[in-house]
N, C-alpha and C positions, 0 to 999 in steps of 0.2 A: 504494500500500500504506500507508505511513505518511507523513503530511503534516506534516513538521517546521515548515513555514511556518504551519500553523494554531496551533502552540504559540507561535510568535513573534508572530503577529497578535494573539493574546489577551493578551500580556504586554509587547509592545513590545521594543525593542532595548536597553533599560536593564538594570540589575542583575537584575531579576526575570526578564526574558526570557533573559538569559545563564544564569542559575541553572537555569531550567527546561530549557534545551537541554543544560546540563551533566548534569542528572539523567537526561535522555533518553539522552544519550551513554553514561553509565555503565550504565544499564539495558540498553541495546543490547549493550554489551560483555559484561555478565554473562550475558545470555540468548542470545548469538550461536549457541550450539549446541543450545538448547532448542526443542522444538516442542510445539504443542498436540495434543489428541487427533486432530484432523483433518489434522495435518501442517503447519499454518500456523506461521510463525515465532512463537515465544513472545512476542516484544516487542510484538506486536499487542495482547495482553491488557493490559499496563500502560498502553500508549498509549490504548486504548479507555477504560480506567478513568479516566484523567486527562481525556480529552475528554468523557466522560459528565458528570463533575463541572463542567467548564467550560461545555459547551453546554446540557445539560439542567437543571442545578441552579445555574448562574450563579455558581459559586465562582470568586473572583478572588484568593484567598489563595495566593501562590506556594509557601508551605510545604506546604500541603495538596496542591497539584498535584505538587510534587516528591515528596511522600510517596506519592502514587498511582503515579507513574512508578517509584518505587523499592520499592514495597511487597513485592516478592518477592525482592529482591537478597540479604537476609541469609539467607533460607531456602535459596537456590539457589547460594550462593557461600561463600567463606571470609572475605568482607569482614566486619568487625566494626562494632559500633555506634559505637565511639570514632572509628574512621577515617571512617565516614559522617558523624559529627558535626563532625569537623574540616573536611570538605569542604562540608557543607550546613547546618550549624548543629545545635544540640542538639535543637531542637523537631522538626525533620525526622527526625533519628536516633531520637528517642524514639518518634515516631509509627510509624516503620517497625518498630522493635523490638516495639511493642505489637501490631501486626497480624501479626507473624511467629510462626508456630506453633513450639512448642518442638521442638528436634531429637529429644529423647527423649520419646516419646509412650507409653511402656509403663506408666506409673503410673496407677492408678485415679483418675479425676476430672480428668485433665489438660485435657480439652476444656472442661469446666465452668469451670475456673480460667482458661483462655485467654480464653473469651468474657466472663467476669466482669471481667477486667482491662481489656478494651476498653470494656465498658459503663461502668465506673467512670471511665475516662479521658475518655470523651465526646469532644466537639470533633472535631478533625481526624482522629484515629485512627478514630473511629466513622464519619465520613463516608467515609474511604478504604475501610473494611471493607464498608460498605453498597454503595459503587460497585463494589468488587471482586465482591461476591456478585451484584449485578445483571448485571454483564458476564458472569460465569460462567453464570448462568441463560440469558442470551441466546445463549450459545455452546453450551449443553448438548445441543442436538440433534445435535451432532457427536460426542458421547461414546457409549460403549457403553451399551446399555439398562440394564444392572445399575447402572452408575454414575449414570445419569439418575434411576432410582428412589430410590437412596440420597440423592442430592443434593437432589432435590425434597422428600423426606420431611424431611430435616434443615432445609431452608429453611422449610418450612411450620411445623414445630414450634418452631424457634428464632428465625429471622429475622423472619418475619411479625409475631409478637407484639411482638418487640423494636422493630421499625420502627414499628409502629402506635402504640406509646406514645411514641416518640421523634421520628419524622419522617414525617408523612403523605405527603409527596411521594414518598419512597422506597417507602413501604408500597404506595401505589397502583400505582406502576410495577412493583414486584416482583410484586404480586398479579396484575396484567394479564399479565405474562410467564409466570407459573406456569399461568395459565388456558389458555395455548396448548398445554400438554402433555396436556390432557384428551382 
């Protein structure tokens, strides 16, 4: 299911490797009771998101990989950014905060502001969000058809143009995944 050794192999047993495993352990704890649409353990999503960055995009920045593993913990727990920062550093905590959707989504324009702040931040937060979206598209066939249509439409309208101007590697991979739904 989840190969923790892959995480270690990519970062060694030094500080980076320990930090990545610590991020994985925290994400596993936070997501212990969460499941995906198909019933799989939720932890598979952040793990795949991190491994996608490592294996397909050759990202070796341990902050970005930790951010990928932790990208949903603020949204799905009571853990705060400051606590996350004390444990993993300010850069990781900021990255996770940037990709975390606001708890209150009732105001007009919240979604536009959310994506704008990720675009403006660029760097690691943007890579984590792109990998998150790509993994969600790859797993989308397990979701109800109505969710598939909504998610695909939003991805085509928002993410494809964004990725095309920012990172052609992600753009090509996402475009190819979307084509599978035709």
